[in-house]
N, C-alpha and C positions, 0 to 999 in steps of 0.2 A: 648161343644167342639166345636172351632171355624175353620174357612177353613185352610184345609191343603194348607202350605207356598211351593210356587214351588222352587224347588232347582235348580236355577237360574246360580250360579256359579259354574266354571268348573277347578281343578287344573291342573296346567302345567304338572306336572310330573304323575301324576297315571291317569287322566282325570277322576276321581271320580269328579261327580255333589253333589252340597252341598248349603248350606244357604247362599245368599250373604254377611251376617252379620259374618259370619264364617270363612272369607277370611284373611289369612295371607299372609303378602309380606317378601321382604328381609330387609324391613325396620326395621322390628322385631328387627333386629341385631344391629341396633344403640345402644340399651341397655345394650350390655353386655362389660366386659372390655376387653377381648381379644379373637381373633385379633381385631383390629379396625375395623370400619364400612367401610372406604376407601378400607383397604387391603382386607375385606369380599366382598365387590361389586366388586373391580377388580378381584377378585379369581371366583366370581360367574358371572361375564362376560364372562370371559374365557369358560363358560358352555354354552351360550348363554340363560342366565337369566337376565331380567332387573330387575329396582328397583319396577317397577308395575305390573309384573307377578302375578298372583294368584295362592296361594298355598291350599291344606289342611292342617290340624295342624300336622299329621304324616309326609307328604312332607317336610313342612319347619323346622320341628325338623332333620329331615334327612340331611338336608342342612348345616343347623347348625353343625351336628356331623361333616360332611365330610368337612365341612371349617373348624372348630377347627382342626381336625385331621391334617389337610393341615399345617394350621400354626404351629402346635407343630413341625411337619417335617422340616418346615422351618425354623422355630428358632433354631432348633439342629443345621442345617447345617450352621449359620451363623459364 
């Protein structure tokens, strides 16, 4: 058993610490079909979230869901 790796990254939302290799950023959303990455980035900027902010998996999934839900509402009201 090797030495324990330090949890040296911190999620901006929940403030939990995790391993650096487990970091997620909103750049993950470049690969989904909708909403567009530009729309998502603008939406999350309104929540004071930048492209390079670090998140754990649960929190990046949370932001993926709320941005998608907001996009669906936005699309309905067009």
